[in-house]
C-alpha positions as CSV (number, residue, x, y, z in Angstrom):
1,X,0.0,0.0,0.0
2,X,1.5,3.4,-1.0
3,X,2.6,5.5,1.9
4,X,1.2,9.0,2.1
5,X,3.4,11.4,0.4
6,X,2.3,14.2,2.8
7,X,3.2,12.0,5.9
8,X,6.7,11.2,4.4
9,X,7.4,14.7,3.4
10,X,6.4,15.9,6.8
11,X,8.8,13.5,8.5
12,X,11.6,14.3,6.0
13,X,11.2,18.1,6.7
14,X,11.2,17.5,10.4
15,X,14.4,15.4,10.1
16,X,16.1,18.1,7.9
17,X,15.1,20.8,10.4
18,X,17.0,18.8,13.2
19,X,20.0,18.5,10.9
20,X,20.4,22.1,9.9
21,X,22.8,23.3,12.6
22,X,25.2,20.6,11.6
23,X,24.6,21.2,7.9
24,X,25.2,25.0,8.2
25,X,28.5,24.4,9.9
26,X,29.5,22.0,7.1
27,X,28.4,24.6,4.6
28,X,30.8,27.2,6.2
29,X,33.7,24.7,6.3
30,X,33.1,23.9,2.6
31,X,32.9,27.5,1.6
32,X,36.1,28.4,3.4
33,X,38.1,25.7,1.6
34,X,36.8,25.4,-2.0
35,X,38.6,23.4,-4.6
36,X,38.6,23.4,-8.4
37,X,37.1,20.8,-10.7
38,X,38.6,17.3,-10.6
39,X,40.7,18.3,-7.5
40,X,38.0,18.2,-4.9
41,X,39.7,15.7,-2.6
42,X,39.2,17.6,0.7
43,X,35.8,18.7,-0.2
44,X,34.8,15.0,-0.8
45,X,36.4,13.9,2.5
46,X,34.6,16.7,4.4
47,X,31.2,15.5,2.9
48,X,32.0,11.8,3.4
49,X,32.7,12.4,7.1
50,X,29.2,13.8,7.6
51,X,27.2,11.0,5.8
52,X,25.4,8.4,7.7
53,X,26.2,5.5,5.4
54,X,29.2,4.2,3.7
55,X,29.9,6.0,0.3
56,X,31.5,4.9,-2.9
57,X,34.0,7.0,-4.8
58,X,32.9,7.9,-8.4
59,X,34.5,9.8,-11.3
60,X,37.7,10.3,-9.5
61,X,36.7,12.7,-6.7
62,X,32.9,12.2,-6.6
63,X,30.8,10.3,-4.0
64,X,27.7,8.2,-4.1
65,X,25.8,7.3,-0.9
66,X,22.7,5.1,-1.0
67,X,20.0,5.0,1.7
68,X,17.6,2.2,1.5
69,X,14.3,1.7,3.4
70,X,15.9,-0.3,6.1
71,X,13.8,0.2,9.3
72,X,16.6,2.3,10.6
73,X,19.4,-0.3,10.1
74,X,22.7,0.6,8.6
75,X,22.3,0.7,4.8
76,X,24.3,-1.9,2.8
77,X,27.2,-0.8,0.6
78,X,26.1,0.3,-2.8
79,X,25.6,-2.7,-5.1
80,X,23.6,-3.6,-8.2
81,X,20.4,-5.6,-8.6
82,X,18.3,-3.8,-5.9
83,X,15.4,-1.3,-6.3
84,X,16.1,1.6,-8.6
85,X,17.0,4.6,-6.5
86,X,16.1,8.3,-6.9
87,X,19.4,10.2,-7.3
88,X,19.7,13.7,-5.8
89,X,22.7,15.6,-7.1
90,X,24.9,18.2,-5.7
91,X,28.2,19.6,-7.1
92,X,31.7,19.6,-5.4
93,X,33.7,22.2,-7.3
94,X,34.4,25.8,-6.9
95,X,35.4,28.5,-9.4
96,X,38.7,30.3,-10.2
97,X,37.7,33.5,-8.4
98,X,39.2,35.5,-5.5
99,X,36.3,36.0,-3.0
100,X,35.2,39.5,-2.1
101,X,32.2,38.8,0.2
102,X,34.0,39.8,3.4
103,X,32.3,36.9,5.3
104,X,34.1,35.5,8.4
105,X,34.2,32.1,6.6
106,X,35.3,33.5,3.2
107,X,37.9,31.7,1.2
108,X,41.2,33.3,1.1
109,X,42.8,31.9,-2.1
110,X,42.0,32.1,-5.7
111,X,39.1,29.6,-5.6
112,X,35.6,30.4,-4.5
113,X,32.1,28.8,-4.1
114,X,30.4,31.5,-6.2
115,X,27.6,29.3,-7.6
116,X,26.0,27.9,-4.5
117,X,27.7,24.5,-4.6
118,X,28.6,24.7,-0.9
119,X,24.9,25.3,-0.1
120,X,23.8,22.4,-2.3
121,X,26.3,19.9,-0.7
122,X,25.3,20.8,2.8
123,X,21.6,20.5,1.9
124,X,22.1,17.2,0.4
125,X,24.0,15.9,3.5
126,X,21.0,17.1,5.7
127,X,18.6,15.4,3.5
128,X,20.6,12.1,3.4
129,X,20.8,12.1,7.2
130,X,17.1,12.8,7.6
131,X,16.3,10.0,5.0
132,X,18.5,7.6,6.9
133,X,16.7,8.3,10.1
134,X,13.3,7.7,8.4
135,X,14.2,4.0,7.9
136,X,11.4,1.9,6.2
137,X,9.2,4.9,5.7
138,X,11.2,5.9,2.5
139,X,9.1,5.2,-0.7
140,X,12.3,4.5,-2.7
141,X,16.0,4.3,-2.2
142,X,17.8,7.6,-2.1
143,X,21.1,8.0,-3.9
144,X,23.0,11.1,-2.8
145,X,25.3,12.0,-5.7
146,X,28.1,14.5,-5.1
147,X,29.3,15.2,-8.6
148,X,32.8,16.5,-9.4
149,X,33.6,19.0,-12.1
150,X,30.4,20.8,-13.0
151,X,32.1,24.0,-13.8
152,X,34.8,22.7,-16.1
153,X,35.6,20.2,-18.8
154,X,35.8,17.3,-18.9
155,X,32.4,17.2,-17.4
156,X,31.8,15.2,-14.3
157,X,28.2,14.5,-15.2
158,X,29.2,13.2,-18.6
159,X,31.7,10.9,-17.1
160,X,29.2,9.5,-14.7
161,X,26.4,9.2,-17.3
162,X,28.7,7.2,-19.5
163,X,30.1,5.0,-16.7
164,X,29.3,4.5,-13.1
165,X,25.9,6.1,-12.7
166,X,24.7,3.9,-15.6
167,X,25.6,0.9,-13.5
168,X,23.7,2.3,-10.5
169,X,20.6,2.7,-12.7
170,X,18.7,5.5,-11.1
171,X,14.9,5.7,-11.7
172,X,15.3,9.6,-11.8
173,X,17.9,12.2,-11.2
174,X,17.0,15.6,-9.6
175,X,18.9,18.6,-8.1
176,X,18.0,22.0,-6.6
177,X,20.1,25.1,-7.5
178,X,20.1,28.5,-5.8
179,X,19.4,31.4,-8.0
180,X,19.7,35.2,-7.0
181,X,17.2,36.4,-9.6
182,X,14.3,34.5,-8.1
183,X,12.4,35.6,-4.9
184,X,13.3,34.1,-1.6
185,X,10.8,31.5,-0.7
186,X,9.9,30.8,-4.4
187,X,11.0,27.8,-6.5
188,X,11.1,27.8,-10.3
189,X,10.1,24.3,-11.5
190,X,8.7,24.0,-15.0
191,X,8.3,21.2,-17.5
192,X,10.2,21.0,-20.8
193,X,13.4,22.9,-21.7
194,X,14.6,25.0,-18.9
195,X,18.3,25.3,-19.8
196,X,20.2,25.5,-23.1
197,X,22.7,23.3,-24.6
198,X,26.3,24.8,-24.7
199,X,29.1,24.3,-27.1
200,X,32.5,26.0,-27.0
201,X,34.2,27.1,-30.2
202,X,37.6,28.5,-31.1
203,X,38.3,30.4,-34.3
204,X,41.9,30.8,-35.7
205,X,42.5,33.2,-38.6
206,X,45.8,33.2,-40.4
207,X,46.9,35.9,-42.7
208,X,50.2,37.5,-44.0
209,X,52.2,39.7,-41.5
210,X,53.3,43.2,-42.5
211,X,54.3,46.6,-41.3
212,X,51.3,48.6,-40.2
213,X,52.4,51.4,-42.6
214,X,52.1,49.0,-45.5
215,X,48.9,47.0,-44.9
216,X,48.6,46.3,-48.6
217,X,51.6,44.1,-48.5
218,X,50.0,41.8,-46.0
219,X,46.7,40.1,-45.2
220,X,45.2,41.4,-41.9
221,X,43.8,38.5,-39.7
222,X,42.6,41.0,-37.1
223,X,40.4,42.8,-39.5
224,X,39.0,39.5,-40.8
225,X,38.4,38.2,-37.3
226,X,36.6,41.5,-36.3
227,X,34.3,41.1,-39.3
228,X,33.7,37.4,-38.4
229,X,32.8,38.4,-34.8
230,X,30.2,41.0,-35.9
231,X,28.8,38.7,-38.6
232,X,28.4,35.8,-36.2
233,X,26.3,37.8,-33.8
234,X,24.1,39.3,-36.6
235,X,23.6,35.9,-38.2
236,X,22.1,34.4,-35.1
237,X,19.1,36.7,-35.4
238,X,18.6,35.7,-39.0
239,X,19.3,31.9,-38.6
240,X,17.2,31.1,-35.5
241,X,13.5,31.4,-35.1
242,X,13.0,34.6,-32.9
243,X,10.5,32.7,-30.7
244,X,13.3,30.1,-29.9
245,X,16.0,30.7,-27.4
246,X,19.5,30.8,-28.7
247,X,22.6,32.9,-28.1
248,X,26.3,33.3,-29.2
249,X,29.0,34.8,-27.1
250,X,32.5,35.7,-28.2
251,X,34.3,36.1,-24.9
252,X,38.0,36.0,-25.8
253,X,40.0,37.7,-28.5
254,X,43.7,37.4,-29.0
255,X,46.1,38.7,-31.6
256,X,49.1,40.9,-32.3
257,X,52.1,42.0,-30.2
258,X,52.8,45.5,-31.3
259,X,50.6,48.5,-32.4
260,X,52.5,48.8,-35.7
261,X,52.6,45.2,-36.8
262,X,49.9,43.4,-38.7
263,X,50.2,39.9,-37.1
264,X,50.3,36.5,-38.8
265,X,47.3,35.2,-36.8
266,X,44.4,36.2,-34.6
267,X,42.0,34.0,-32.6
268,X,38.7,34.0,-30.8
269,X,36.8,31.8,-28.3
270,X,33.2,31.7,-27.5
271,X,30.1,29.7,-26.7
272,X,26.9,28.6,-28.5
273,X,23.6,28.1,-26.6
274,X,20.3,26.8,-27.8
275,X,17.1,25.2,-26.5
276,X,16.3,23.3,-29.6
277,X,18.5,20.4,-31.0
278,X,18.0,21.7,-34.6
279,X,19.1,25.2,-33.6
280,X,22.2,23.8,-31.9
281,X,23.2,22.0,-35.0
282,X,22.5,25.1,-37.2
283,X,24.7,27.3,-35.0
284,X,27.6,24.9,-35.1
285,X,27.5,24.8,-39.0
286,X,27.1,28.5,-39.3
287,X,30.3,29.2,-37.3
288,X,32.4,27.1,-39.5
289,X,30.9,28.3,-42.8
290,X,30.8,32.0,-42.1
291,X,34.3,32.1,-40.6
292,X,35.8,30.4,-43.6
293,X,33.9,32.6,-46.1
294,X,34.7,35.9,-44.4
295,X,38.4,35.0,-43.9
296,X,38.7,34.0,-47.6
297,X,37.1,37.4,-48.6
298,X,40.0,39.1,-46.7
299,X,42.7,36.9,-48.3
300,X,43.0,34.9,-45.0
301,X,42.3,31.3,-43.9
302,X,40.1,30.4,-40.9
303,X,39.9,27.1,-39.0
304,X,37.3,26.4,-36.4
305,X,37.5,23.9,-33.4
306,X,34.2,23.0,-31.7
307,X,34.0,21.4,-28.3
308,X,30.6,19.8,-27.8
309,X,29.2,20.5,-24.3
310,X,26.0,19.6,-22.4
311,X,22.7,19.2,-24.1
312,X,19.6,21.2,-23.3
313,X,18.0,20.4,-20.0
314,X,14.5,18.9,-20.3
315,X,12.5,18.7,-17.1
316,X,10.2,15.7,-16.9
317,X,6.5,16.7,-16.8
318,X,5.5,14.0,-14.4
319,X,8.1,14.8,-11.8
320,X,7.4,18.5,-12.2
321,X,3.6,18.1,-11.7
322,X,4.0,16.1,-8.5
323,X,6.7,18.3,-7.1
324,X,4.7,21.5,-7.6
325,X,1.8,19.9,-5.7
326,X,4.2,19.4,-2.7
327,X,5.8,22.8,-2.6
328,X,3.2,24.4,-0.3
329,X,3.6,21.6,2.2
330,X,7.3,22.5,2.3
331,X,6.6,26.2,3.0
332,X,7.5,27.2,-0.6
333,X,5.6,28.8,-3.5
334,X,6.0,28.4,-7.3
335,X,7.8,31.1,-9.1
336,X,6.7,32.5,-12.4
337,X,7.8,30.4,-15.4
338,X,11.6,30.4,-15.5
339,X,13.7,29.3,-18.5
340,X,17.2,30.6,-19.5
341,X,20.1,30.1,-21.8
342,X,22.2,29.1,-18.8
343,X,23.4,25.5,-19.1
344,X,24.4,22.8,-16.6
345,X,26.2,19.5,-17.3
346,X,23.4,17.9,-15.2
347,X,21.6,17.6,-18.6
348,X,23.9,14.7,-19.5
349,X,22.0,12.5,-17.0
350,X,19.0,12.7,-19.3
351,X,20.4,9.9,-21.3
352,X,19.8,7.6,-18.3
353,X,16.7,8.6,-16.6
354,X,14.0,11.3,-16.2
355,X,15.3,14.7,-14.9
356,X,13.9,17.7,-13.0
357,X,15.9,20.6,-11.8
358,X,14.4,23.2,-9.5
359,X,15.8,26.8,-9.0
360,X,15.6,28.1,-5.4
361,X,15.2,31.8,-5.0
362,X,17.5,34.0,-3.0
363,X,16.4,37.6,-3.8
364,X,15.0,39.2,-0.6
365,X,16.4,36.8,1.9
366,X,17.6,38.5,5.1
367,X,21.2,39.7,4.8
368,X,21.5,38.7,1.2
369,X,23.2,41.2,-1.2
370,X,21.9,40.7,-4.7
371,X,24.7,39.5,-6.9
372,X,24.7,37.2,-10.0
373,X,25.9,33.8,-10.1
374,X,29.7,33.4,-10.5
375,X,30.2,36.9,-9.0
376,X,33.0,37.3,-6.4
377,X,30.6,38.9,-3.9
378,X,27.8,36.3,-4.1
379,X,27.1,34.8,-0.7
380,X,23.8,33.0,-0.2
381,X,22.6,33.1,3.4
382,X,22.9,30.1,5.8
383,X,19.2,29.9,5.6
384,X,19.5,28.8,2.0
385,X,20.8,25.4,3.2
386,X,17.4,24.6,4.6
387,X,15.5,26.0,1.6
388,X,17.6,23.9,-0.8
389,X,17.2,20.7,1.4
390,X,13.5,21.2,1.5
391,X,13.3,21.4,-2.3
392,X,15.6,18.4,-2.6
393,X,13.2,16.5,-0.4
394,X,10.2,17.6,-2.6
395,X,12.0,16.5,-5.7
396,X,13.1,13.2,-4.3
397,X,9.5,12.3,-3.2
398,X,8.0,13.5,-6.5
399,X,10.5,11.5,-8.6
400,X,9.7,8.4,-6.4
401,X,6.0,8.7,-6.9
402,X,6.5,9.4,-10.7
403,X,8.7,6.4,-11.1
404,X,6.2,4.2,-9.4
405,X,3.4,5.5,-11.7
406,X,1.3,6.9,-8.8
407,X,0.6,10.2,-7.3
408,X,0.6,8.6,-3.8
409,X,-2.1,9.0,-1.2
410,X,-3.0,12.7,-0.7
């Protein structure tokens, strides 16, 4: 007989509340000692020390900890052939930024948790401990997934999706992510595409060097590249349906060494983002064709290297519907529809199981200074740990019910 979703959520929330002082202390330790992608050894050790069950190392520095409905007994080590778990994901890595928050527990080096990963990890530890205490009341196994390298390539999520997570066979994968542009107490949770795909590109234009006083004796790669950059941005608006989300950013330009020398080469790096797969392919093709044509018109040669990144993130309608029904029970409200051209390697997990990512608002929280994600002054308040943990609990239960093909007793 299905257990009441309301009753299980209430008990999970009560357990999370008991765990919050410990989780907040962990968040502060994690924030003070961030580590870059694929180097999160101490971060993983700090998380593992707080988990109530044995965990397995995955993707180098990542962790997976499974909590089964065990009537309060110690969960068995992770193995294959048991009930499919619902995986809840948090990210381990920080960003290459020098922190400027002024917090007592601020990082002092050249790495910072400027995207809320410290909050996500501490929240997932609180949820895991609360779920373990719940014992056989759990509707499905919980797989706490602490993923390395969300902020850099090679992607930790892609590594897991193509390897160890496939072996663990989750029924669904869900995360909650803080967002400073959403209101405090609100949660953005919408079905369909909520984040864009992202591909990186590098353009190299080769010309003929010359003295700046005699430009006609050379072929100027900087002029050609400047025209390419302008044309790329203009072409997006003529290639993609204006009702579809897509963007192109050229963020790095390099070339030349002196103001009176036309150099031999110039280069640019940027990113392509799109919600629709067909737009993603069209943008990739456009960069190569347009760069080659414009370079040739300037007597130069262009080469393009494309680094495929994460696909667009598609939220599962079944999980979203069930989760939105539970938000009020967790003291949260649905935000207005929220979709963006942001991207997250979490989308790679869509090859394995249904997904649903929720965005947890920070704007208006006591003591929070509004700053964008990846800003050196971004500092979510300690209270965000509890908010994220409550949303993780909602997503876990919604995914469990969706996987079982039932809305549960309500």
